[in-house]
N, C-alpha and C positions, 0 to 999 in steps of 0.2 A: 334731065329726064330721069337720070339714075335716082337723083334726089326723091322724085314724086313716086318713083317704083317704090323706093325703101319706105318713105312716109306710109304708103298704101299697104305695104306688107306689114309694119309694125302695126298699122291699125286692125289688119285682120287678125294678127296674133293676140293683140288684146281683146279682141272681141270673143275669140275662142276661149280665153281665159276666164273670161267673165261668164261665158255660157257654162263652161265646167264647174266654177264656183257655184252658179246657181243651181246646178244639177246636184251638186252634193250636198248643198243645203236643203233642196227638196227631199234627199233620200235620208236626211237625217231630221226633217221636220219633227219627226215623232218624239224627239228627246224633250222629255219633261212634259209628256202629254198627260192629261188626267183622265182618270176612269171611275166609274163607279157602277154600282148593282149589287147583285146577290150571289153569294158563292155557292156553286154546284157540287164542287169536289176540291179536296185538299189532299195532297199527296206530301205527307211528313218526310217521306225516304227522298224523293227527288227533289223536294222544297219548291213545289208548285202549287199554284192556286187557280181554279177556274172558274170566272166570273163573265155571266152573261154569255157564255160559250167560248171566252178567249183565254187561252193558258197563258198565266203571268208568272215569270221564274223570281223566287225570292233569293237574294244574296245576303252574304255575311254583313254588308252593310246597308241592306233594307231597314229603314226606321219603321217599326210595327208599334202603333199604340192602339189602346181602348179607353176611352173616356179620360184622354189626355195623359194616360199613364204607359209606361213602356210596357209591351206585351211581346209574345213570339209566335211562330208557327203552331204551336200547341193549344194556343187562345182560340185559333180559327177553326170553324165548323160548317158544316152544310147548312144552307138558310140564312147566314149572317148577312147582314147588308154592310158593305165596304165602299170606302172611296179612298183615293191616292193618286200618286203620279207614277210614271215610268219612263223609261228610254227603251230605243230600240238597239239591241247590239248588233255587232258585225255579223253575227251567225243568226240575225233576224229574230232573236228572242225578245220577250217584251220583259225586260227586267226591272223589278220594282224598286222605285226610291223609297217613296213612302206609301203607308198603307194605314188607314185607321179603320178600326172595327166600330161602325157608327151604331148598329144595332145588332144584337144577339139574336139567334133564331129561337123559337119558341118550341116547347115538347109538341104543341099540337101541328105546327108546320112540318116537324120531323117525322112524326108518327102517322102524318096524313095517308090515306089510302086511295081516295078520290080528289079530284081537281077541278078546278074553274080555269078557264082559259089564260088567266092571269098569274095562278099558282103552279108550282110543281107538285107532284105526287111521287112516292116510292113504289117500286115492283121487285119482285123476288121470284125465281122460278127456275125450270129447268127447260130449255129450248127444244121444242118439239119440231120446229121446221124454220130453214133459212133459205130465203129468196134472193138471190144475188142480183137478179135482174132488176127487181122493184126496190132492193135495198131493206129488206124487212126481215123482221125474224118474229116466230109465233111463242108464246109461252101460255100453256093452257089454251084457252078459247080466244084469247087477245092476241092482236097482231100490232106489233112496234116498228114505228118507222125510224131508221137510221139515218141521221143527217151528216153531211160531210163534216159539219161541227161537233159532232158527238164525240166524247173522250171516252175512248175504250182503254181499260189498264188490266193488268193480272199481277198481283204482288209489286205493285209499284211501277212496272213495266208498261210502256206503251205498246197497245195491240192495234189491230185493223179489223175491218168487217171479215175480211178472208179469214180470219182465226175463229170466227164464230161457226159451231157445227152443232147440230141436234144432239141433245145430252148433256150440253154444257151447262152448268149452273151459272145464273146471272142475277146480278142485283144492280139497282141504279135508281134513277130518276129521269121522268118524262113530265111532259105538258100536252094539253090539249090544244091543237092549231085551230085556227077558224076554219079548217076543212074536217074538223073531227078526227083528226089522226093523231094517235099517241106518239108523239116526237120524242125521242129519246135524247135527254141532256149529256147524260153520263151513266156509263155502267163498267161493273167490275166484274171480272170472269173469275170463277173459281169453281173447286169441287173437280169432279171427273165425269167422265162419260158414263152412263147408266150401265151397270153389269146384268148379266142374265141371272135369273132365281134359277137354283138348282132344285130339280125335280118338277118343274112346272109342266104338266102335260102337253098343254098348247102354246107355250110360250116361245118366242122366237126374237132373236137378235140380229141387226145389221151391223156393218162397220161405222154407221153414223147415227142410226135412228135410235140405238140403245135397245131397251127390252119392251116388248110388248105382250098382251095375253088375250085369250079369248076363253070364254068358258059361262058356266052357270052358277049362279049364287047359291050356295048352300047354307050361309048363316049370315046374317046381319047383327053387329054388335055395335049399338048406337051410345052405349055409354063409354066404351073404347074406342069409339069411333074406326072401327074395323068391319071388312067383309071377308068372307071365306068362298074361294073359288077353286074348285080341284084339288081340295087339300091344302091351298097356299092361303094364308092369311094376308091381307095387305091392309095398310094403315092409311087412312084419308088424311090428308093434311089441311089446314086453313085455306090454303092455295088451290085445292084440287079441284077443277071444274068438272062437275057432273052434268052430262047434257042427254038429251035425247037425240034419236039419229036426224031428226029435223032440225038439230041446233038449239031446240030451246031448253032454257037452265031446270035443272033438277036440284034436289038436296037428299041428304042422308035419308031423311025420313020418308022419301018416295022409293028407297029401295026395298026389294021384298026377295024373300026366297024363291029359287025358280027362275028369276028373270036371266035372259041371256045378256051378256055384257063384253065389250071389249075394252080396251085401255092401254095405259103405258104405265110403267114403274120405275124405280130408282132403287137400288139396294143401299141402304145406309150403312156407315161404318160400324155399326153395332149389329148388323144382319137384317134388320127390319126393312120388309118391302115397303117402299112409300110410293102412294100412288100418285102419278103426276097429272093424269086425265082419266075418265071413264064416262062410257058411252053405253047407254040402256037400249038395246032392242036392234043392235047392228052386227050382222055376221059376214066374215068374207066367204 
């Protein structure tokens, strides 16, 4: 009887060890897995590269090639098509074993300002609104959707959605989803929250929204891309959205003296008042 119990106990122990070994094998099944896709971000300081929404860690032992020739992280750029192998570390990082730069990005891709659903495009500007409930942010007249896979950085450090505030300057890349949403792939935080212009009669600043103004246009200078409002000169940027009160778009050529306008601006490092947004015909 004791012999039977001992055999049964040894059998259970063997089954447990087998199950444990199987579990550990499953956890490490990502070792040597392959990946391929397009680079959306490269952090040369942190030695990381984002490919199709996943962040891969480059090591000193990572083999990087381009056209079958040795390469390094400085050869990687946004838009490059890459392929390689990785393993998952004990800290759950995707560590690159091999990475080959299959095709370099083209200037047309990097400089793109519009996009199809299969391509990404760049954006930059100053945040005017952050919606933490819907996980969206507004730059000018465009609303961008931030995803759980969106990579957010500042000076090489990883940031999160809660670090985003109105007035913060952003640059990055996005793609159009099947639902026509502008989904952010990667973004870099930089600059500072907008300051208040000194002497602007009706300008006002809040702790989050930066500087805003309202008044009447006294002068329009189309050659210098500026408008004068209440003795203050504001510079239009290529990204400055100009709209009517109903949201329909306008251009600098539509602006005239004596028009009532509202808007937001940022003071550049050289003291220039840069327009972030301008709306014609709306007053508080």
